[in-house]
Every structure is written in structure tokens, then in C-alpha cells.
DSSP file (Angstrom, degrees, kcal/mol; ACC not computed):
  #  RESIDUE AA STRUCTURE BP1 BP2  ACC     N-H-->O    O-->H-N    N-H-->O    O-->H-N    TCO  KAPPA ALPHA  PHI   PSI    X-CA   Y-CA   Z-CA
    1    1 A M              0   0    0      0, 0.0     2,-0.4     0, 0.0     0, 0.0   0.000 360.0 360.0 360.0 133.3   31.9   -2.2  -47.5
    2    2 A S        -     0   0    0      2,-0.0     2,-0.5     0, 0.0     0, 0.0  -0.946 360.0-152.3-120.4 136.0   33.8   -1.6  -44.4
    3    3 A F        -     0   0    0     -2,-0.4     2,-0.3     2,-0.0     0, 0.0  -0.915  12.6-148.0-106.8 126.8   32.5   -0.9  -41.0
    4    4 A S        -     0   0    0     -2,-0.5     2,-0.8     1,-0.0    -2,-0.0  -0.712  16.8-123.7 -92.5 145.6   34.6    1.1  -38.6
    5    5 A S        -     0   0    0     -2,-0.3     2,-0.4     2,-0.0    -1,-0.0  -0.785  33.9-176.7 -90.6 114.8   34.4    0.4  -35.0
    6    6 A K        -     0   0    0     -2,-0.8     2,-0.5     2,-0.0     0, 0.0  -0.865  22.8-130.8-109.9 144.4   33.6    3.5  -33.1
    7    7 A K        -     0   0    0     -2,-0.4     2,-0.4     2,-0.0    -2,-0.0  -0.826  21.2-155.1 -93.9 130.4   33.4    3.9  -29.4
    8    8 A Y        -     0   0    0     -2,-0.5     2,-0.4     0, 0.0    -2,-0.0  -0.869  16.1-123.7-105.8 136.9   30.2    5.6  -28.3
    9    9 A A        -     0   0    0     -2,-0.4     2,-0.3     1,-0.0    -2,-0.0  -0.612  26.6-151.1 -77.4 133.2   30.1    7.4  -25.0
   10   10 A S        -     0   0    0     -2,-0.4     2,-0.4     2,-0.0    -1,-0.0  -0.752   5.8-157.9-104.1 155.2   27.4    6.2  -22.8
   11   11 A K        -     0   0    0     -2,-0.3     2,-0.5     2,-0.0    -2,-0.0  -0.992  12.0-138.4-135.8 127.0   25.6    8.2  -20.2
   12   12 A I        -     0   0    0     -2,-0.4     2,-0.3     2,-0.0    -2,-0.0  -0.726  25.7-160.6 -84.5 127.9   23.8    6.9  -17.2
   13   13 A I        -     0   0    0     -2,-0.5     2,-0.9     4,-0.0     3,-0.1  -0.759  20.4-126.9-109.4 156.8   20.5    8.8  -16.6
   14   14 A D     >  -     0   0    0     -2,-0.3     4,-2.3     1,-0.2     5,-0.2  -0.842  23.2-172.5-102.0  96.7   18.4    9.1  -13.6
   15   15 A G  H  > S+     0   0    0     -2,-0.9     4,-2.6     1,-0.2    -1,-0.2   0.857  82.8  51.9 -60.0 -39.6   14.9    8.1  -14.8
   16   16 A K  H  > S+     0   0    0      2,-0.2     4,-2.3     1,-0.2    -1,-0.2   0.891 110.0  49.6 -66.3 -38.4   13.1    9.1  -11.5
   17   17 A K  H  > S+     0   0    0      2,-0.2     4,-2.1     1,-0.2    -2,-0.2   0.922 112.3  47.1 -65.2 -44.0   14.7   12.5  -11.6
   18   18 A I  H  X S+     0   0    0     -4,-2.3     4,-2.4     2,-0.2    -2,-0.2   0.917 111.7  50.8 -63.8 -43.3   13.7   13.0  -15.2
   19   19 A A  H  X S+     0   0    0     -4,-2.6     4,-2.6     1,-0.2    -1,-0.2   0.899 109.4  51.2 -61.7 -40.5   10.1   11.8  -14.5
   20   20 A T  H  X S+     0   0    0     -4,-2.3     4,-2.1     2,-0.2    -1,-0.2   0.897 110.1  49.4 -63.5 -40.7    9.9   14.2  -11.6
   21   21 A Q  H  X S+     0   0    0     -4,-2.1     4,-2.0     2,-0.2    -2,-0.2   0.913 111.6  48.4 -64.7 -42.7   11.0   17.1  -13.8
   22   22 A I  H  X S+     0   0    0     -4,-2.4     4,-2.4     1,-0.2    -2,-0.2   0.920 110.9  50.6 -64.2 -43.2    8.4   16.2  -16.4
   23   23 A Q  H  X S+     0   0    0     -4,-2.6     4,-2.7     1,-0.2    -1,-0.2   0.880 108.7  52.3 -62.7 -37.7    5.6   15.9  -13.8
   24   24 A A  H  X S+     0   0    0     -4,-2.1     4,-2.3     2,-0.2    -1,-0.2   0.902 109.6  49.2 -64.3 -40.6    6.6   19.3  -12.4
   25   25 A E  H  X S+     0   0    0     -4,-2.0     4,-2.4     2,-0.2    -2,-0.2   0.911 112.4  47.9 -64.3 -42.4    6.3   20.8  -15.9
   26   26 A I  H  X S+     0   0    0     -4,-2.4     4,-2.6     2,-0.2    -2,-0.2   0.922 110.9  51.0 -64.4 -43.8    2.9   19.2  -16.5
   27   27 A K  H  X S+     0   0    0     -4,-2.7     4,-2.5     1,-0.2    -2,-0.2   0.915 110.8  49.0 -60.1 -43.3    1.7   20.4  -13.1
   28   28 A Y  H  X S+     0   0    0     -4,-2.3     4,-2.3     2,-0.2    -1,-0.2   0.922 111.4  49.2 -61.5 -45.5    2.8   23.9  -14.0
   29   29 A D  H  X S+     0   0    0     -4,-2.4     4,-2.3     1,-0.2    -2,-0.2   0.895 111.1  49.8 -62.6 -40.4    1.1   23.8  -17.4
   30   30 A I  H  X S+     0   0    0     -4,-2.6     4,-2.8     2,-0.2     5,-0.2   0.915 109.3  51.6 -64.7 -43.1   -2.1   22.5  -15.7
   31   31 A Q  H  X S+     0   0    0     -4,-2.5     4,-2.2     1,-0.2    -2,-0.2   0.912 111.7  47.0 -61.2 -42.2   -2.1   25.3  -13.2
   32   32 A R  H  X S+     0   0    0     -4,-2.3     4,-1.0     2,-0.2    -1,-0.2   0.909 111.8  51.1 -63.8 -42.1   -1.7   27.9  -15.9
   33   33 A W  H ><>S+     0   0    0     -4,-2.3     5,-1.5     1,-0.2     3,-0.6   0.921 112.6  45.4 -61.1 -46.0   -4.5   26.3  -17.9
   34   34 A L  H ><5S+     0   0    0     -4,-2.8     3,-2.1     1,-0.2    -1,-0.2   0.861 105.2  61.2 -67.3 -36.0   -6.8   26.3  -14.9
   35   35 A A  H 3<5S+     0   0    0     -4,-2.2    -1,-0.2     1,-0.3    -2,-0.2   0.762  98.5  58.6 -63.1 -24.1   -5.9   29.9  -14.0
   36   36 A R  T <<5S-     0   0    0     -4,-1.0    -1,-0.3    -3,-0.6    -2,-0.2   0.364 125.6-102.3 -86.4   5.7   -7.3   30.9  -17.5
   37   37 A G  T < 5S+     0   0    0     -3,-2.1    -3,-0.2     1,-0.3    -2,-0.1   0.594  74.9 141.1  88.2  11.0  -10.7   29.5  -16.5
   38   38 A N      < -     0   0    0     -5,-1.5    -1,-0.3     1,-0.1     2,-0.2  -0.463  58.4 -98.9 -83.9 157.8  -10.4   26.2  -18.5
   39   39 A R        -     0   0    0     -2,-0.1    -1,-0.1     1,-0.1     3,-0.1  -0.487  44.4-111.9 -70.8 145.7  -11.6   22.9  -17.3
   40   40 A G        -     0   0    0     -2,-0.2    -1,-0.1     1,-0.1    30,-0.1  -0.358  35.1 -91.6 -76.7 158.4   -9.0   20.6  -15.8
   41   41 A P        -     0   0    0      0, 0.0    30,-1.6     0, 0.0     2,-0.4  -0.320  41.7-156.1 -66.2 153.9   -7.8   17.5  -17.5
   42   42 A H  E     -a   71   0A   0     28,-0.2     2,-0.5    -3,-0.1    30,-0.2  -0.999  10.7-164.8-139.0 132.7   -9.5   14.3  -16.4
   43   43 A L  E     +a   72   0A   0     28,-2.4    30,-1.9    -2,-0.4     2,-0.4  -0.975  10.6 178.9-120.7 119.2   -8.4   10.7  -16.5
   44   44 A S  E     -a   73   0A   0     -2,-0.5     2,-0.4    28,-0.2    30,-0.2  -0.949   6.7-166.3-116.9 140.8  -10.9    7.9  -16.2
   45   45 A V  E     -a   74   0A   0     28,-1.7    30,-3.4    -2,-0.4     2,-0.6  -0.992  10.4-163.3-130.2 130.8   -9.9    4.2  -16.3
   46   46 A L  E     -a   75   0A   0     -2,-0.4     2,-0.7    28,-0.2    30,-0.2  -0.949  13.2-161.5-111.6 110.8  -12.2    1.3  -16.6
   47   47 A L  E     -a   76   0A   0     28,-2.2    30,-2.3    -2,-0.6     2,-0.5  -0.834   4.1-163.7 -97.4 118.1  -10.4   -1.9  -15.6
   48   48 A V  E     +a   77   0A   0     -2,-0.7     3,-0.3    28,-0.2    30,-0.2  -0.887  54.7   5.1-105.3 127.0  -12.0   -5.0  -16.9
   49   49 A G  S    S-     0   0    0     28,-1.6    28,-0.2    -2,-0.5    31,-0.0  -0.461  86.9 -84.0  98.1-172.3  -11.0   -8.3  -15.4
   50   50 A D        +     0   0    0     -2,-0.2    -1,-0.1    26,-0.1     3,-0.1  -0.126  60.2 149.3-130.7  38.1   -8.8   -9.1  -12.4
   51   51 A N     >  -     0   0    0     -3,-0.3     4,-2.0     1,-0.2     3,-0.3  -0.647  37.0-151.8 -74.6 115.7   -5.3   -9.1  -13.8
   52   52 A P  H  > S+     0   0    0      0, 0.0     4,-2.0     0, 0.0    -1,-0.2   0.842  94.3  55.0 -59.5 -35.2   -3.1   -8.0  -10.9
   53   53 A A  H  > S+     0   0    0      1,-0.2     4,-2.3     2,-0.2     5,-0.1   0.898 107.9  49.4 -65.8 -39.3   -0.4   -6.6  -13.3
   54   54 A S  H  > S+     0   0    0     -3,-0.3     4,-2.8     2,-0.2     5,-0.2   0.894 108.7  53.4 -64.8 -39.8   -3.1   -4.4  -15.0
   55   55 A A  H  X S+     0   0    0     -4,-2.0     4,-2.4     1,-0.2    -2,-0.2   0.899 110.3  46.9 -62.8 -41.0   -4.3   -3.2  -11.6
   56   56 A V  H  X S+     0   0    0     -4,-2.0     4,-2.3     2,-0.2    -2,-0.2   0.919 112.1  50.6 -66.0 -43.8   -0.8   -2.1  -10.6
   57   57 A Y  H  X S+     0   0    0     -4,-2.3     4,-2.0     2,-0.2    -2,-0.2   0.938 113.2  45.0 -58.8 -49.1   -0.3   -0.4  -14.0
   58   58 A V  H  X S+     0   0    0     -4,-2.8     4,-2.6     1,-0.2     5,-0.2   0.914 111.2  53.8 -63.2 -43.3   -3.6    1.5  -13.6
   59   59 A S  H  X S+     0   0    0     -4,-2.4     4,-2.2    -5,-0.2    -1,-0.2   0.898 109.0  48.8 -58.3 -42.3   -2.8    2.4  -10.0
   60   60 A N  H  X S+     0   0    0     -4,-2.3     4,-2.2     2,-0.2    -1,-0.2   0.882 110.5  50.5 -66.3 -38.8    0.6    3.9  -11.1
   61   61 A K  H  X S+     0   0    0     -4,-2.0     4,-2.3     2,-0.2    -2,-0.2   0.913 111.9  47.5 -65.4 -42.3   -1.0    5.9  -13.9
   62   62 A L  H  X S+     0   0    0     -4,-2.6     4,-2.4     2,-0.2    -2,-0.2   0.883 110.7  52.0 -66.9 -37.9   -3.6    7.3  -11.5
   63   63 A K  H  X S+     0   0    0     -4,-2.2     4,-1.9    -5,-0.2    -2,-0.2   0.926 110.7  47.7 -62.8 -44.8   -1.0    8.2   -8.9
   64   64 A A  H  X S+     0   0    0     -4,-2.2     4,-1.0     1,-0.2    -2,-0.2   0.901 111.7  50.6 -63.4 -41.1    1.1   10.0  -11.5
   65   65 A A  H >X>S+     0   0    0     -4,-2.3     5,-2.5     1,-0.2     3,-0.5   0.906 109.0  51.5 -63.9 -41.2   -2.1   11.9  -12.7
   66   66 A K  H ><5S+     0   0    0     -4,-2.4     3,-1.0     1,-0.2    -1,-0.2   0.884 105.4  55.6 -63.4 -38.4   -2.9   12.9   -9.1
   67   67 A Q  H 3<5S+     0   0    0     -4,-1.9    -1,-0.2     1,-0.3    -2,-0.2   0.754 107.8  49.3 -67.1 -24.1    0.6   14.3   -8.6
   68   68 A T  H <<5S-     0   0    0     -4,-1.0    -1,-0.3    -3,-0.5    -2,-0.2   0.499 122.9-103.8 -93.3  -4.1    0.2   16.5  -11.6
   69   69 A G  T <<5S+     0   0    0     -3,-1.0     2,-0.3    -4,-0.5    -3,-0.2   0.579  70.8 145.0  96.2   9.9   -3.1   17.9  -10.4
   70   70 A E      < -     0   0    0     -5,-2.5     2,-0.3    -6,-0.2    -1,-0.3  -0.596  50.5-124.0 -81.4 142.3   -5.4   15.9  -12.8
   71   71 A Y  E     +a   42   0A   0    -30,-1.6   -28,-2.4    -2,-0.3     2,-0.3  -0.674  42.3 171.8 -77.7 138.7   -8.7   14.7  -11.5
   72   72 A N  E     -a   43   0A   0     -2,-0.3     2,-0.3   -30,-0.2   -28,-0.2  -0.980  20.7-168.4-147.4 161.1   -9.0   11.0  -12.0
   73   73 A Q  E     -a   44   0A   0    -30,-1.9   -28,-1.7    -2,-0.3     2,-0.5  -0.992  14.6-141.9-148.5 152.2  -11.2    8.1  -11.1
   74   74 A W  E     -a   45   0A   0     -2,-0.3     2,-0.7   -30,-0.2   -28,-0.2  -0.966  11.3-166.9-119.4 119.5  -10.9    4.3  -11.3
   75   75 A L  E     -a   46   0A   0    -30,-3.4   -28,-2.2    -2,-0.5     2,-0.4  -0.912   9.6-161.8-108.3 108.9  -13.9    2.3  -12.3
   76   76 A A  E     -a   47   0A   0     -2,-0.7     2,-0.4   -30,-0.2   -28,-0.2  -0.727  12.0-179.3 -92.5 138.9  -13.3   -1.4  -11.6
   77   77 A S  E     -a   48   0A   0    -30,-2.3   -28,-1.6    -2,-0.4     2,-0.6  -0.998  23.1-155.2-140.8 138.8  -15.6   -3.8  -13.3
   78   78 A Q        -     0   0    0     -2,-0.4     2,-0.6   -30,-0.2   -30,-0.1  -0.961  16.2-167.6-110.4 115.3  -15.9   -7.6  -13.3
   79   79 A I        -     0   0    0     -2,-0.6     2,-0.1     3,-0.0    -2,-0.0  -0.913  15.4-138.4-107.5 118.3  -17.5   -8.8  -16.6
   80   80 A A        -     0   0    0     -2,-0.6     2,-0.3     1,-0.1    -2,-0.0  -0.437  22.2-109.7 -74.7 145.8  -18.6  -12.4  -16.5
   81   81 A S        -     0   0    0     -2,-0.1     2,-0.7     1,-0.0    -1,-0.1  -0.593  28.3-153.6 -73.8 132.7  -17.9  -14.6  -19.4
   82   82 A I        +     0   0    0     -2,-0.3     2,-0.3    -3,-0.0    -1,-0.0  -0.936  21.0 175.5-111.7 115.2  -21.1  -15.4  -21.3
   83   83 A G        -     0   0    0     -2,-0.7     2,-0.4     2,-0.0    -2,-0.0  -0.769  28.8-118.9-117.2 162.4  -20.9  -18.7  -23.1
   84   84 A T              0   0    0     -2,-0.3    -2,-0.0     1,-0.1     0, 0.0  -0.793 360.0 360.0 -98.7 144.1  -23.3  -20.7  -25.1
   85   85 A K              0   0    0     -2,-0.4    -1,-0.1     0, 0.0    -2,-0.0   0.415 360.0 360.0-103.6 360.0  -24.1  -24.2  -24.0
């Protein structure tokens, strides 16, 4: 078996530009959906614990949802560890 070495063309993409385009499409679809009398999409997040990375992740998801016109809410919760003695 022989493998030939092929050169593949690479292409640099603009991730932020693509994300903005996708968000615009989602926003348009949501506006059309609402115009037909439907309920809007809803994103609720329950964050358990105090992991800062999780908080940033959730914050970014809620920000993206807000930009597309989705209603969202963040429910933060601290759940204490219950151990047996």
C-alpha cells in the first residue's frame, strides 16, 4: 500500500464573522416564528456550585441567546454537601 503526499489547501476562517451571521439567521427565524403568534424560545440555566469557568460559560450562552432575541434567565444555586458523620 502506498500513500501519496497530497497538498491540501488551507483556508483561514473568521469565526466571529461566521458566528455573527449564524446569530442573525437565528434572530430572523425567531422574529418570523413570533410573528406567526408562536411562543418565543426560552433558555433557563441552573448553575450548581461556584466554578468560575462554568459561570463564564453560562454567561456567554445567555449573552448569545439575548442577542438572538431569546428570553433567558440564570438561576444560581449553591447546594451544600451533605455528608454522613
